[in-house]
DRENVEXDREN-994805 format. One record per residue (C-alpha): z negated, y negated, x negated; residue number from 1; residue in one letter. Coordinates in nm, 2 decimals. Example, Ala and Ser with C-alpha at 12.3 -4.5 7.8 and 13.67 -1.06 7.14 Angstrom:
residues 2
ATOM        Z        Y        X     n   res
ATOM    -0.78     0.45    -1.23     1     A
ATOM    -0.71     0.11    -1.37     2     S
***
This chain:
residues 438
ATOM        Z        Y        X     n   res
ATOM    -4.01    -0.08    -5.84     1     M
ATOM    -4.08    -0.45    -5.86     2     L
ATOM    -3.95    -0.69    -6.13     3     H
ATOM    -4.24    -0.91    -6.23     4     I
ATOM    -4.24    -1.21    -6.45     5     L
ATOM    -4.58    -1.30    -6.60     6     Q
ATOM    -4.62    -1.64    -6.78     7     I
ATOM    -4.94    -1.67    -6.99     8     T
ATOM    -5.05    -1.93    -7.25     9     P
ATOM    -5.17    -1.80    -7.58    10     G
ATOM    -5.49    -1.93    -7.74    11     A
ATOM    -5.39    -1.88    -8.10    12     G
ATOM    -5.69    -1.78    -8.31    13     G
ATOM    -5.93    -1.78    -8.02    14     M
ATOM    -6.02    -1.49    -7.79    15     F
ATOM    -5.92    -1.58    -7.43    16     C
ATOM    -6.04    -1.41    -7.11    17     G
ATOM    -5.72    -1.50    -6.93    18     N
ATOM    -5.51    -1.35    -7.21    19     C
ATOM    -5.71    -1.03    -7.20    20     F
ATOM    -5.67    -1.01    -6.82    21     R
ATOM    -5.30    -1.08    -6.81    22     D
ATOM    -5.21    -0.85    -7.10    23     N
ATOM    -5.41    -0.56    -6.95    24     A
ATOM    -5.25    -0.63    -6.61    25     L
ATOM    -4.90    -0.62    -6.74    26     V
ATOM    -4.98    -0.29    -6.92    27     A
ATOM    -5.10    -0.15    -6.59    28     Q
ATOM    -4.80    -0.28    -6.39    29     F
ATOM    -4.58    -0.09    -6.64    30     R
ATOM    -4.79     0.22    -6.60    31     K
ATOM    -4.73     0.19    -6.22    32     L
ATOM    -4.36     0.19    -6.29    33     G
ATOM    -4.29    -0.18    -6.24    34     H
ATOM    -4.05    -0.37    -6.47    35     D
ATOM    -4.27    -0.64    -6.61    36     T
ATOM    -4.20    -0.92    -6.86    37     L
ATOM    -4.49    -1.11    -7.02    38     L
ATOM    -4.38    -1.45    -7.16    39     V
ATOM    -4.62    -1.62    -7.39    40     P
ATOM    -4.65    -2.00    -7.42    41     L
ATOM    -4.78    -2.24    -7.68    42     Y
ATOM    -4.93    -1.99    -7.94    43     L
ATOM    -4.96    -1.62    -8.00    44     P
ATOM    -5.22    -1.44    -7.79    45     M
ATOM    -5.52    -1.30    -7.98    46     R
ATOM    -5.59    -0.97    -7.81    47     L
ATOM    -5.81    -0.66    -7.84    48     D
ATOM    -5.55    -0.43    -7.69    49     E
ATOM    -5.17    -0.37    -7.76    50     E
ATOM    -4.98    -0.69    -7.72    51     D
ATOM    -4.75    -0.65    -7.41    52     Q
ATOM    -4.55    -0.96    -7.50    53     S
ATOM    -4.42    -0.81    -7.82    54     H
ATOM    -4.06    -0.90    -7.88    55     G
ATOM    -4.05    -1.19    -7.63    56     T
ATOM    -4.01    -1.54    -7.78    57     P
ATOM    -4.30    -1.79    -7.75    58     I
ATOM    -4.19    -2.09    -7.54    59     F
ATOM    -4.34    -2.43    -7.53    60     F
ATOM    -4.44    -2.38    -7.89    61     G
ATOM    -4.76    -2.57    -7.95    62     G
ATOM    -4.63    -2.80    -8.22    63     I
ATOM    -4.31    -2.88    -8.02    64     K
ATOM    -4.51    -2.96    -7.71    65     V
ATOM    -4.73    -3.20    -7.90    66     Y
ATOM    -4.43    -3.37    -8.07    67     L
ATOM    -4.25    -3.39    -7.74    68     D
ATOM    -4.55    -3.58    -7.61    69     Q
ATOM    -4.58    -3.82    -7.90    70     K
ATOM    -4.21    -3.88    -8.01    71     S
ATOM    -3.91    -3.98    -7.81    72     A
ATOM    -3.70    -3.91    -8.12    73     F
ATOM    -3.82    -3.55    -8.12    74     F
ATOM    -3.74    -3.50    -7.76    75     R
ATOM    -3.38    -3.57    -7.84    76     K
ATOM    -3.37    -3.39    -8.18    77     A
ATOM    -3.11    -3.12    -8.25    78     P
ATOM    -3.20    -2.77    -8.15    79     A
ATOM    -3.21    -2.64    -8.51    80     W
ATOM    -3.48    -2.90    -8.59    81     L
ATOM    -3.68    -2.82    -8.28    82     R
ATOM    -3.65    -2.44    -8.35    83     N
ATOM    -3.81    -2.49    -8.69    84     V
ATOM    -4.13    -2.58    -8.52    85     F
ATOM    -4.12    -2.26    -8.32    86     S
ATOM    -4.10    -2.04    -8.62    87     S
ATOM    -4.37    -1.77    -8.67    88     P
ATOM    -4.50    -1.95    -8.98    89     G
ATOM    -4.55    -2.28    -8.80    90     F
ATOM    -4.71    -2.11    -8.49    91     L
ATOM    -4.94    -1.92    -8.71    92     K
ATOM    -5.05    -2.24    -8.88    93     W
ATOM    -5.10    -2.41    -8.54    94     A
ATOM    -5.30    -2.11    -8.41    95     A
ATOM    -5.57    -2.19    -8.67    96     G
ATOM    -5.59    -2.55    -8.54    97     K
ATOM    -5.60    -2.45    -8.17    98     A
ATOM    -5.97    -2.39    -8.17    99     A
ATOM    -6.02    -2.76    -8.27   100     R
ATOM    -5.83    -2.89    -7.96   101     T
ATOM    -6.06    -3.05    -7.71   102     R
ATOM    -5.99    -3.15    -7.35   103     A
ATOM    -6.09    -3.51    -7.42   104     E
ATOM    -5.81    -3.53    -7.67   105     D
ATOM    -5.52    -3.41    -7.46   106     V
ATOM    -5.53    -3.61    -7.14   107     G
ATOM    -5.18    -3.75    -7.17   108     D
ATOM    -5.04    -3.41    -7.27   109     L
ATOM    -5.21    -3.23    -6.97   110     T
ATOM    -5.07    -3.48    -6.73   111     L
ATOM    -4.72    -3.45    -6.87   112     S
ATOM    -4.73    -3.07    -6.85   113     M
ATOM    -4.84    -3.10    -6.48   114     L
ATOM    -4.55    -3.33    -6.42   115     Q
ATOM    -4.31    -3.04    -6.51   116     G
ATOM    -3.94    -3.15    -6.50   117     E
ATOM    -4.05    -3.51    -6.50   118     N
ATOM    -4.28    -3.48    -6.80   119     G
ATOM    -4.21    -3.51    -7.17   120     N
ATOM    -4.18    -3.13    -7.21   121     Q
ATOM    -3.88    -3.11    -6.97   122     A
ATOM    -3.66    -2.99    -7.25   123     R
ATOM    -3.90    -2.71    -7.33   124     D
ATOM    -3.89    -2.60    -6.96   125     L
ATOM    -3.51    -2.59    -6.97   126     N
ATOM    -3.51    -2.39    -7.29   127     E
ATOM    -3.73    -2.13    -7.13   128     M
ATOM    -3.53    -2.12    -6.81   129     L
ATOM    -3.21    -2.07    -7.00   130     G
ATOM    -3.36    -1.77    -7.17   131     W
ATOM    -3.51    -1.63    -6.85   132     L
ATOM    -3.18    -1.66    -6.67   133     K
ATOM    -3.01    -1.45    -6.94   134     S
ATOM    -3.28    -1.18    -6.92   135     H
ATOM    -3.17    -0.90    -6.69   136     R
ATOM    -3.47    -0.73    -6.53   137     F
ATOM    -3.44    -0.35    -6.51   138     G
ATOM    -3.20    -0.34    -6.80   139     G
ATOM    -2.84    -0.44    -6.87   140     T
ATOM    -2.70    -0.23    -6.59   141     N
ATOM    -2.95    -0.34    -6.33   142     S
ATOM    -2.82    -0.48    -6.00   143     A
ATOM    -3.13    -0.72    -6.00   144     S
ATOM    -3.08    -0.99    -6.26   145     P
ATOM    -3.39    -1.18    -6.18   146     G
ATOM    -3.76    -1.13    -6.10   147     P
ATOM    -3.89    -1.04    -5.76   148     D
ATOM    -4.20    -1.25    -5.82   149     V
ATOM    -4.32    -1.50    -6.08   150     I
ATOM    -4.68    -1.52    -6.19   151     C
ATOM    -4.85    -1.81    -6.36   152     L
ATOM    -5.17    -1.74    -6.55   153     S
ATOM    -5.35    -2.06    -6.43   154     N
ATOM    -5.29    -2.38    -6.24   155     A
ATOM    -5.25    -2.59    -6.55   156     L
ATOM    -4.90    -2.44    -6.56   157     L
ATOM    -4.82    -2.55    -6.21   158     I
ATOM    -4.58    -2.82    -6.32   159     G
ATOM    -4.31    -2.56    -6.41   160     M
ATOM    -4.33    -2.40    -6.07   161     A
ATOM    -4.07    -2.61    -5.89   162     R
ATOM    -3.79    -2.55    -6.15   163     K
ATOM    -3.88    -2.18    -6.18   164     L
ATOM    -3.84    -2.13    -5.81   165     K
ATOM    -3.52    -2.33    -5.79   166     E
ATOM    -3.35    -2.16    -6.08   167     E
ATOM    -3.48    -1.80    -6.05   168     L
ATOM    -3.51    -1.79    -5.67   169     R
ATOM    -3.83    -1.59    -5.65   170     A
ATOM    -4.17    -1.64    -5.49   171     P
ATOM    -4.44    -1.78    -5.71   172     L
ATOM    -4.80    -1.67    -5.74   173     V
ATOM    -5.06    -1.87    -5.94   174     C
ATOM    -5.39    -1.74    -6.07   175     S
ATOM    -5.69    -1.97    -6.06   176     L
ATOM    -5.97    -1.96    -6.31   177     Q
ATOM    -6.15    -2.24    -6.50   178     G
ATOM    -5.92    -2.53    -6.43   179     E
ATOM    -6.19    -2.75    -6.29   180     D
ATOM    -6.40    -2.74    -6.60   181     A
ATOM    -6.11    -2.83    -6.82   182     F
ATOM    -5.98    -3.11    -6.59   183     L
ATOM    -6.33    -3.26    -6.55   184     D
ATOM    -6.36    -3.28    -6.93   185     A
ATOM    -6.05    -3.50    -6.96   186     L
ATOM    -6.08    -3.87    -7.03   187     P
ATOM    -6.16    -4.07    -6.71   188     E
ATOM    -5.83    -4.25    -6.72   189     N
ATOM    -5.64    -3.92    -6.70   190     F
ATOM    -5.88    -3.71    -6.49   191     R
ATOM    -5.79    -3.85    -6.15   192     K
ATOM    -5.42    -3.85    -6.21   193     S
ATOM    -5.43    -3.49    -6.33   194     C
ATOM    -5.62    -3.37    -6.03   195     W
ATOM    -5.39    -3.56    -5.80   196     Q
ATOM    -5.08    -3.42    -5.97   197     T
ATOM    -5.21    -3.07    -5.95   198     L
ATOM    -5.28    -3.11    -5.58   199     S
ATOM    -4.92    -3.24    -5.52   200     E
ATOM    -4.76    -2.96    -5.72   201     R
ATOM    -4.97    -2.69    -5.54   202     A
ATOM    -4.71    -2.72    -5.26   203     R
ATOM    -4.46    -2.54    -5.49   204     D
ATOM    -4.68    -2.23    -5.50   205     I
ATOM    -4.64    -1.95    -5.24   206     D
ATOM    -4.99    -1.80    -5.30   207     L
ATOM    -5.29    -1.86    -5.52   208     F
ATOM    -5.51    -1.58    -5.64   209     V
ATOM    -5.87    -1.66    -5.71   210     A
ATOM    -6.11    -1.43    -5.90   211     P
ATOM    -6.40    -1.49    -5.66   212     S
ATOM    -6.46    -1.63    -5.32   213     R
ATOM    -6.67    -1.90    -5.48   214     Y
ATOM    -6.39    -2.02    -5.70   215     Y
ATOM    -6.13    -2.00    -5.43   216     G
ATOM    -6.34    -2.22    -5.20   217     D
ATOM    -6.41    -2.46    -5.49   218     L
ATOM    -6.04    -2.51    -5.57   219     M
ATOM    -5.94    -2.52    -5.21   220     S
ATOM    -6.18    -2.82    -5.17   221     R
ATOM    -6.11    -2.99    -5.50   222     R
ATOM    -5.73    -2.95    -5.52   223     A
ATOM    -5.66    -2.97    -5.15   224     G
ATOM    -5.52    -2.62    -5.13   225     I
ATOM    -5.50    -2.47    -4.78   226     A
ATOM    -5.75    -2.18    -4.75   227     A
ATOM    -5.48    -1.95    -4.62   228     D
ATOM    -5.28    -2.00    -4.94   229     K
ATOM    -5.57    -1.85    -5.15   230     I
ATOM    -5.63    -1.47    -5.18   231     K
ATOM    -5.93    -1.33    -5.36   232     V
ATOM    -5.86    -1.05    -5.61   233     V
ATOM    -6.14    -0.96    -5.85   234     Y
ATOM    -6.06    -0.94    -6.22   235     N
ATOM    -6.04    -0.59    -6.36   236     G
ATOM    -6.07    -0.44    -6.70   237     I
ATOM    -5.92    -0.14    -6.88   238     N
ATOM    -6.21     0.10    -6.86   239     L
ATOM    -6.08     0.33    -7.14   240     E
ATOM    -6.36     0.37    -7.39   241     G
ATOM    -6.63     0.21    -7.18   242     Y
ATOM    -6.93     0.44    -7.13   243     R
ATOM    -7.31     0.41    -7.13   244     P
ATOM    -7.52     0.49    -7.44   245     A
ATOM    -7.69     0.83    -7.45   246     E
ATOM    -8.03     0.66    -7.46   247     A
ATOM    -8.19     0.32    -7.43   248     L
ATOM    -8.26     0.14    -7.76   249     P
ATOM    -8.62     0.12    -7.88   250     S
ATOM    -8.74    -0.15    -7.92   251     P
ATOM    -8.54    -0.31    -7.64   252     P
ATOM    -8.24    -0.54    -7.71   253     V
ATOM    -8.14    -0.85    -7.52   254     L
ATOM    -7.76    -0.92    -7.56   255     G
ATOM    -7.50    -1.19    -7.51   256     Y
ATOM    -7.12    -1.15    -7.54   257     F
ATOM    -6.90    -1.44    -7.47   258     A
ATOM    -6.77    -1.74    -7.67   259     R
ATOM    -7.06    -1.88    -7.88   260     M
ATOM    -7.06    -2.22    -7.72   261     C
ATOM    -7.29    -2.45    -7.52   262     R
ATOM    -7.08    -2.42    -7.20   263     E
ATOM    -7.16    -2.04    -7.19   264     K
ATOM    -7.53    -2.12    -7.22   265     G
ATOM    -7.60    -1.95    -7.55   266     L
ATOM    -7.87    -2.21    -7.63   267     H
ATOM    -8.04    -2.13    -7.30   268     V
ATOM    -8.05    -1.76    -7.39   269     L
ATOM    -8.18    -1.83    -7.74   270     V
ATOM    -8.46    -2.05    -7.60   271     D
ATOM    -8.54    -1.79    -7.34   272     A
ATOM    -8.56    -1.52    -7.61   273     Y
ATOM    -8.81    -1.74    -7.81   274     I
ATOM    -9.02    -1.78    -7.50   275     L
ATOM    -9.02    -1.40    -7.44   276     L
ATOM    -9.13    -1.34    -7.79   277     R
ATOM    -9.41    -1.60    -7.76   278     K
ATOM    -9.53    -1.44    -7.43   279     R
ATOM    -9.51    -1.09    -7.60   280     N
ATOM    -9.48    -0.91    -7.27   281     C
ATOM    -9.18    -0.72    -7.41   282     V
ATOM    -9.31    -0.61    -7.75   283     P
ATOM    -9.06    -0.60    -8.03   284     G
ATOM    -8.76    -0.74    -7.83   285     L
ATOM    -8.45    -0.80    -8.04   286     K
ATOM    -8.16    -1.04    -7.98   287     L
ATOM    -7.80    -0.96    -8.04   288     R
ATOM    -7.52    -1.22    -7.99   289     V
ATOM    -7.15    -1.14    -8.00   290     G
ATOM    -6.83    -1.29    -7.89   291     G
ATOM    -6.57    -1.55    -8.00   292     G
ATOM    -6.67    -1.80    -8.26   293     C
ATOM    -6.42    -2.07    -8.34   294     A
ATOM    -6.46    -2.32    -8.63   295     P
ATOM    -6.58    -2.58    -8.38   296     T
ATOM    -6.85    -2.34    -8.26   297     D
ATOM    -7.00    -2.28    -8.60   298     E
ATOM    -7.23    -2.59    -8.62   299     P
ATOM    -7.37    -2.50    -8.28   300     F
ATOM    -7.44    -2.14    -8.39   301     V
ATOM    -7.61    -2.27    -8.71   302     E
ATOM    -7.83    -2.50    -8.50   303     E
ATOM    -7.94    -2.19    -8.29   304     L
ATOM    -8.00    -1.99    -8.61   305     R
ATOM    -8.22    -2.28    -8.72   306     G
ATOM    -8.42    -2.26    -8.39   307     R
ATOM    -8.48    -1.89    -8.44   308     L
ATOM    -8.58    -1.94    -8.80   309     A
ATOM    -8.83    -2.21    -8.71   310     N
ATOM    -8.98    -1.96    -8.45   311     A
ATOM    -9.00    -1.69    -8.72   312     G
ATOM    -8.75    -1.48    -8.53   313     L
ATOM    -8.43    -1.50    -8.73   314     L
ATOM    -8.47    -1.15    -8.88   315     D
ATOM    -8.50    -1.01    -8.52   316     D
ATOM    -8.17    -1.17    -8.41   317     A
ATOM    -7.82    -1.08    -8.52   318     A
ATOM    -7.48    -1.26    -8.46   319     F
ATOM    -7.16    -1.06    -8.45   320     H
ATOM    -6.86    -1.30    -8.41   321     P
ATOM    -6.50    -1.21    -8.32   322     N
ATOM    -6.54    -0.83    -8.27   323     L
ATOM    -6.24    -0.61    -8.19   324     D
ATOM    -6.23    -0.39    -7.88   325     R
ATOM    -6.40    -0.09    -8.03   326     H
ATOM    -6.67    -0.29    -8.19   327     A
ATOM    -6.73    -0.49    -7.87   328     K
ATOM    -6.78    -0.17    -7.67   329     I
ATOM    -7.03    -0.03    -7.93   330     E
ATOM    -7.21    -0.37    -7.93   331     F
ATOM    -7.25    -0.36    -7.55   332     L
ATOM    -7.37     0.00    -7.56   333     R
ATOM    -7.65    -0.10    -7.80   334     S
ATOM    -7.81    -0.33    -7.54   335     L
ATOM    -8.09    -0.29    -7.29   336     S
ATOM    -8.01    -0.60    -7.08   337     V
ATOM    -7.73    -0.86    -7.09   338     F
ATOM    -7.71    -1.22    -7.00   339     S
ATOM    -7.46    -1.51    -7.04   340     V
ATOM    -7.63    -1.80    -6.86   341     P
ATOM    -7.32    -2.02    -6.83   342     A
ATOM    -7.42    -2.38    -6.75   343     I
ATOM    -7.09    -2.47    -6.58   344     Y
ATOM    -6.93    -2.34    -6.27   345     G
ATOM    -6.81    -2.00    -6.40   346     E
ATOM    -6.53    -1.87    -6.17   347     G
ATOM    -6.59    -1.51    -6.25   348     F
ATOM    -6.74    -1.39    -6.58   349     G
ATOM    -6.54    -1.09    -6.72   350     L
ATOM    -6.82    -1.03    -6.96   351     Y
ATOM    -7.05    -0.93    -6.67   352     V
ATOM    -6.81    -0.65    -6.58   353     I
ATOM    -6.77    -0.54    -6.94   354     E
ATOM    -7.15    -0.50    -6.98   355     A
ATOM    -7.18    -0.31    -6.65   356     L
ATOM    -6.90    -0.08    -6.76   357     A
ATOM    -7.13     0.02    -7.04   358     C
ATOM    -7.42     0.08    -6.80   359     G
ATOM    -7.61    -0.24    -6.92   360     V
ATOM    -7.78    -0.43    -6.64   361     P
ATOM    -7.74    -0.81    -6.63   362     V
ATOM    -7.95    -1.11    -6.56   363     V
ATOM    -7.75    -1.41    -6.46   364     Q
ATOM    -7.84    -1.76    -6.32   365     P
ATOM    -7.81    -1.81    -5.94   366     N
ATOM    -7.51    -2.03    -5.97   367     V
ATOM    -7.13    -2.03    -5.94   368     A
ATOM    -6.97    -1.68    -5.91   369     A
ATOM    -7.27    -1.49    -6.04   370     F
ATOM    -7.44    -1.43    -5.70   371     P
ATOM    -7.12    -1.29    -5.57   372     E
ATOM    -7.08    -1.05    -5.86   373     L
ATOM    -7.44    -0.94    -5.84   374     I
ATOM    -7.39    -0.88    -5.46   375     R
ATOM    -7.07    -0.68    -5.52   376     E
ATOM    -7.20    -0.47    -5.81   377     T
ATOM    -7.58    -0.45    -5.76   378     E
ATOM    -7.58    -0.43    -6.14   379     G
ATOM    -7.86    -0.68    -6.21   380     G
ATOM    -8.07    -0.97    -6.09   381     I
ATOM    -8.05    -1.34    -6.06   382     L
ATOM    -8.28    -1.59    -6.22   383     S
ATOM    -8.37    -1.89    -6.01   384     K
ATOM    -8.22    -2.15    -6.24   385     R
ATOM    -8.00    -2.16    -6.55   386     A
ATOM    -8.29    -2.27    -6.77   387     E
ATOM    -8.50    -2.09    -7.04   388     P
ATOM    -8.82    -2.03    -6.85   389     L
ATOM    -8.66    -1.90    -6.53   390     A
ATOM    -8.42    -1.68    -6.73   391     L
ATOM    -8.71    -1.55    -6.95   392     A
ATOM    -8.91    -1.45    -6.64   393     E
ATOM    -8.62    -1.27    -6.48   394     A
ATOM    -8.54    -1.08    -6.81   395     I
ATOM    -8.91    -0.99    -6.85   396     E
ATOM    -8.93    -0.87    -6.49   397     E
ATOM    -8.64    -0.63    -6.53   398     L
ATOM    -8.73    -0.50    -6.87   399     L
ATOM    -9.08    -0.41    -6.76   400     N
ATOM    -8.96    -0.21    -6.46   401     D
ATOM    -8.78     0.10    -6.61   402     P
ATOM    -8.69     0.25    -6.27   403     K
ATOM    -8.53    -0.07    -6.15   404     R
ATOM    -8.35    -0.12    -6.48   405     L
ATOM    -8.21     0.24    -6.44   406     S
ATOM    -8.11     0.18    -6.08   407     A
ATOM    -7.92    -0.14    -6.16   408     H
ATOM    -7.75     0.04    -6.45   409     S
ATOM    -7.62     0.33    -6.23   410     E
ATOM    -7.52     0.10    -5.94   411     K
ATOM    -7.34    -0.14    -6.17   412     G
ATOM    -7.15     0.13    -6.35   413     L
ATOM    -7.04     0.29    -6.03   414     Q
ATOM    -6.93    -0.04    -5.88   415     A
ATOM    -6.72    -0.14    -6.18   416     V
ATOM    -6.54     0.20    -6.17   417     R
ATOM    -6.47     0.16    -5.80   418     Q
ATOM    -6.39    -0.21    -5.76   419     K
ATOM    -6.33    -0.37    -6.10   420     F
ATOM    -6.08    -0.15    -6.29   421     S
ATOM    -5.75    -0.30    -6.40   422     I
ATOM    -5.58    -0.03    -6.20   423     Q
ATOM    -5.74    -0.15    -5.88   424     R
ATOM    -5.65    -0.51    -5.96   425     M
ATOM    -5.29    -0.42    -6.04   426     A
ATOM    -5.26    -0.23    -5.71   427     E
ATOM    -5.40    -0.52    -5.51   428     Q
ATOM    -5.16    -0.76    -5.69   429     M
ATOM    -4.86    -0.55    -5.63   430     T
ATOM    -4.95    -0.53    -5.26   431     D
ATOM    -4.94    -0.91    -5.26   432     I
ATOM    -4.61    -0.92    -5.44   433     F
ATOM    -4.45    -0.68    -5.19   434     R
ATOM    -4.57    -0.89    -4.90   435     H
ATOM    -4.42    -1.20    -5.05   436     L
ATOM    -4.09    -1.03    -5.13   437     K
ATOM    -4.04    -0.93    -4.77   438     R
***
């Protein structure tokens, strides 16, 4: 049995792919018999499965972290006052504000967090360490008081690595996913310092785990991480409940399920759909859009609804924001083909695996991690570019070839069951942990 410490930031009111992955992974570690502690940071995690962090305090409370950054007085405030801002009521309030937080507004805070024990949140780090040192893994009678391995959910938490290793004396594994897009969106006066600090602090990590070879290579290059310190482990999902529909929808349905935002390319898909309907080569094609929709995303979604209305297609399109797990699966099963044409360098794309787990073939742009996922799953095809015309042509090509559509459906479904289950991911991760423990 391994004693595993997983540290994951919560996203408050927003659905977060990293939260889904880590929560499912911790549940699977426990099923495999490993004593695993999931420690949430900042805000509660919004999940579509049972919360594996239940009963564990939230450290680095979002309001405290902000006040520590802005107020020297608060950094020295008595513990009772600081604890007020970590109360469930305050964190629930802050969770509603989290969706309004933008990278361009938190450059100084990001740099401070990356500086760890030298940053303005050093007291938060010590508070968490004090609690972790009092937690006895394996129960009160266990001979192993500390973890065998510490896992950080992403490299933006890398500032705490040095103190965690010093105090808990355990090897440290850090997952990689999406850090480049966030860091590149920081104000110019903080961007370079944050990348440089992340690169320096990467020396405190024993091993990085990337969700794709594409993203591992990218972060090796951009953060100066040695290639032999990066291991690729594909993200997995809990396959319970995922299954294909009994029959294809008629008329056919084009679907999208991810955060309803520009970065995920929803506008590209909407424009591709309008082109498809104008070409009329897939008669009666419908559009269904699902996924997270934060308050800051609503104006963008309304703009897209306006485009559809101007094209006379709003009645043939449906938007389904913030679905729970069961509704998400039923949504995916209602589709003929799936596409999320993300316009930034997507490191993986968990939504691709979720669609394939329901037997729905995908059409993705030939960028970032998508070629790798298509190669590994054979569950769809690539469009030449992440732009409306190329995407429309690829979707039309697939929908008008029923035999090919069926073949991609079957191959994708089989590949996900073999390579992309949360069980397989957990087994690969525990193999890594055992190797580091030796």
